N, C-alpha and C positions, 0 to 999 in steps of 0.2 A: 502492498502501500506507497513506499515511499515513501513519501514524509507524516503518515498518520504511526505513532508513537499505541495511544489503548483507546485500541476501540468498544464504547459500548453501548445500548439499546438506551434509548431513548426513555425515564419511564418516571409519571408521576408520583410516584409514591417514591421515590427517591432524588427524584431535579423538581416540583415540582417550584419549588426560588429560587429557581439560577434564570441568571440574564445574562446577554454576553454585551458582554461592550465593543463601542466601535474600535475599528479600525485600519490604517493602510496601510502595515506593517507586514513582507510576504518573506519573513528572512526563511519561513521554515523550508519554502524551497530552492531554499545556497545553495543545498550537492544534492536537487538533480537533472540531471544532465543534461533532459527527456523530462515528457509527459503525453499520456494521452490524449489526444482528440476524438473528437466525434464530430462526423461529418457533413451538418450543420456550422464547424467552427474555420473545414476546407478555405475557407475565402479573403477570413481574411487571415489565419494563422500564413496560411503561405504568403503574405505576403513583407512580411518579417521572418518566416521560422521556416527549418529546410519541413516540410512534410515526409519524413522517413518513414519502415512496420521495422517492429521490431515481433521479436520468436517469444513469446510467452513457453514458462517452463511450463506450460503443457500442452502443447504445440501450435496455439492457436498466434493468431496474429495482433497485433493492434497493433493500429496507425499511433506519431508522435510528434510531437514538433521536438528537432533536433536545437536545448539550444546555452552546449557547450560543447567544447572539444577536448573535453577531458572530463574523466569518472569524475565526481561528485562539486562536478559542476555546473552558473547559472552565468553564465557572460549577461543573464538580467535581472538578479537583482539588485542592488548596488551593496553601497557599503555602511546605507542604512536602515539596507529592507526595508528602502520599493522596491515599485519591477522596472527595469528602465527600458519596456518595452513598452508600444501602441497599444496590441494586444493584451489582455491576459486567458492565457489556458481559463476557461474554465472548473478542472476539476483541477488549476493553482483557487480557479472565485470559489469554490466548492469546500475548501478550510471553515474549517473545522469540522464539515457537517457530513453525510458518505452517506448511503441507501444503501440497505442487506433486503433480500429477498427472505422471507417468512419457510421454507422449508414448505409443510404442510395445504399454503392454501397460496401461495406466491406471489403473497404482502405483502406490498417495501414501505419498511417499514428506519423512523429514521431513529440514525448512530452517527457518537462525535467520540473526536477525539480530547475525550478526558481533557489530560496534560493540558492543552493551550491556558496558555495566557487569560485567556478575554472572556477567563466562565466566571462569574460571582454570585453571588442573590445581592448586591447591593446595586450595582450600575447600569448602563445601559440597560438591550431589551429585553423583555422577557419572554424565557419561553413557553408556557404554560402561563397560563389562566381560571384559575378555576379548578383543573384539571384538565381546561380544552388548552386547545392552541391558542400563537395568540398572534395577530395578523400582522407580527415580524414572522412567524413558523410558520405561517401560511403557506408566507409567499415561502421560503427555501422548503417549505413541502413540493411545494409545483416547482421549485427548480430545477429542485435532486430526483422528480418525475418527470421533467423535460425528459435531464441530464441517460434516469437509467434508461429507457422507452429506447434514443435517440445515441443512444454506447448500446444498445444489440443486434440495431439497425447495423449500427457498420459493423459492427462484427458478421455478421452474414455480408457485406462488403468487400471484407477480408479476406472468408472465409471461399469467396468466391471465385474471388483474386489466386488464395492460393490454388482449385477448383480448376482451374483455368491454366495454369503451370505459368504464372504473367510474372512476379518475383523470383527476386533474383537476390543473393546477399553483394553485399559490395562492401568495403574500407575506403571509407571517406581520409582522405590521405593528406595534408598542407602542409603547404612551410610561410613561413610570416616574411614577410621585407627584410628582417634579420638575421634569419635563415634555420630559428627555431619549425624542427619534425611536430606536426600530430595529429595521429591517426586514430581514428575512431572506426571501433570494428563492432557483430551485432546487427550493421545496420542494415535489413530491404528494401527493394524497391521494386521498382514495373521498366520492367527490358526492356527497353522499345526494340527489342529489332523482337521478337515473342508477341507483343500487340502489333504489326501493322498485323501477324498476318493470323488474327484469328478471324474462326467463320466466320461468313455474315450472321449467322442465326445468333453465333458467340455477340457480338457487335449489339445488336438487335437488344440482346435480353437490360444489355447494359446503359444504352441506351435510354429503357425502355426502366428501367428497375435507380438512372439516376446517377448512378453506379460514370455510367463513360463522364461524363465532370468531373466528381472528384481525382479520377484518372490523372486528367490534365491539370488541375491543382496539384495535384502533388507533385506529376513532371515539371514542372512553371516553378512551383520554389524551390527545387532545388540548382539552381545556384542562389540562392540563401545561405549557401556552402560556405559564402566569396564571404558574404556578410560577416558569416557569424569567424573568422580570419578579422578581419579590416575591428573587431568589436572587440576578439578576444588583443591583437596588440596593440589599440590603442589604451581598454585595464593594464597592458606591463606598460606601461607608458608613464600610466598616471603615479603621477606623487606620495606619497600616506599623509590623510594631513594632521 
């Protein structure tokens, strides 16, 4: 779960007095060099970040925004813990909340990282009012539901690319102007040569499902690896305050 440390489910009996304080601190994402993306984000995220695919431990593929050139490096979180890019991925914005499915009925429940310093019993927005979701929490629930639904659609998109044998593993190698070399492995991208050879039926299916547009956005975003290198070079020349 990347920057989540201890996830618990929201319980009115245990968390009836819990509040969440406002904050634009995203320091929790500082050590994540990539975060998962959902399909509707490809348009905005692809303007700034390379979009690649990561292979999860269960063999499934997940589209990710690549945020750094080294393990444990996020070039878009500055020294003050603020996001330094224009678009903040939804996976980052949803923290400290996360949806979970109940095994018995597949209903979504609200969970959260209770180690987040934003939680307290006095300041900010209450999560519950008389045991029921507050107006703030209702907004969070709507966001989590949409994120969960889009995550499932995005997972199907990635599975389709895998089934069509369009994904190929690549290593991102880069050299800075000062001669420093960076290499990022474990990334998968759509192989353009294979993509150009898929059948008409497969192409039509990709178009009908909206997957074709996502493929083009993914391919166009790969030029942002050059931007990552520029950002890395700029970060390495910044003087400490």
